[in-house]
N, C-alpha and C positions, 0 to 999 in steps of 0.2 A: 504494500500500500504506500503510495507516495505521501509526501508531507501535506500537500494540499488536500488530498482525500481524507487524511487523518484529521486535519483541522475541520473540514466540513462535517465529518462524522461526529467529532467531539462537540461541535456547535449544535448539531441536530440533537444530540443527547442532552446537552445543557438546556436547550429550549424545551425539550420534552419533560425535563425535571422541573424547570421553573414554571412552565405553563402546561400542566398536565391535561387541561381541558382541550387545548389545541391538538394534542396528540391522541386524544380519546376517539375522535371521529375517524372513520375509515375514508378512503378516497371515494368510495361509491356512495355511501349513505349520508355522508357529511353530518353524522350525529343526529339525524332526525329520528324521532320515534313515531314513524308513520307505518300503518298496517300494510299499505300497498308496497312500500319499500321492503318491509320484512318479508312479505309473501314472495316478491320478486327474487330476493336473495335466497330464500328457501328453495324456490323452484330451480334457480341456477345451480345451487349446491346439489340438489337431487340429480339434475341432468348431468353435471360433471362427475358425479359419483357413479351413476349407472352406465354412462357411455363406455368406459373401459370394460366393464363387465359384459356389456352387449357385444363389443368387438371381440373379446376373447371367446365368448360363447359362439359367435358366428364363425370364427376361425376353427374352433373345435368341431362344430357341425359340418363345415366344409371338408375338413380333413377326414372325418369319419365317412362321409358320403363318398369322397374320392377313393378312399381305401376300399370301400365295398365295391365300387365300380371297377377298380383295378383287379380285385380278387375275382369278381364275376367274369371279367374278360380273360383272366388267367385260366379260370376253370373251363371256359369255352375253348380256349386255345389247346388245353390239355386233351379235351375230348376229340378235337380234330387230329391231334398228334397220335392218339392211342390207336393201335391196330385193331381191326374188327374182325 
């Protein structure tokens, strides 16, 4: 960390200690106690929490389906190869 960044970080920390109310508000909600803002943050949190699970589930589903297709094709190929 450079000296300038250290000074900025120390200054931000000092402001947060001296003026805790200024540091209390997040960048999105700006400290408002509004039901609509709370609901929007809750919905965003739910979306961002469930999205990775859905992507992983979709990948697992795709890989299982693809493995079954390959196994089915391999079985059909073996039937063609076997002498009758």
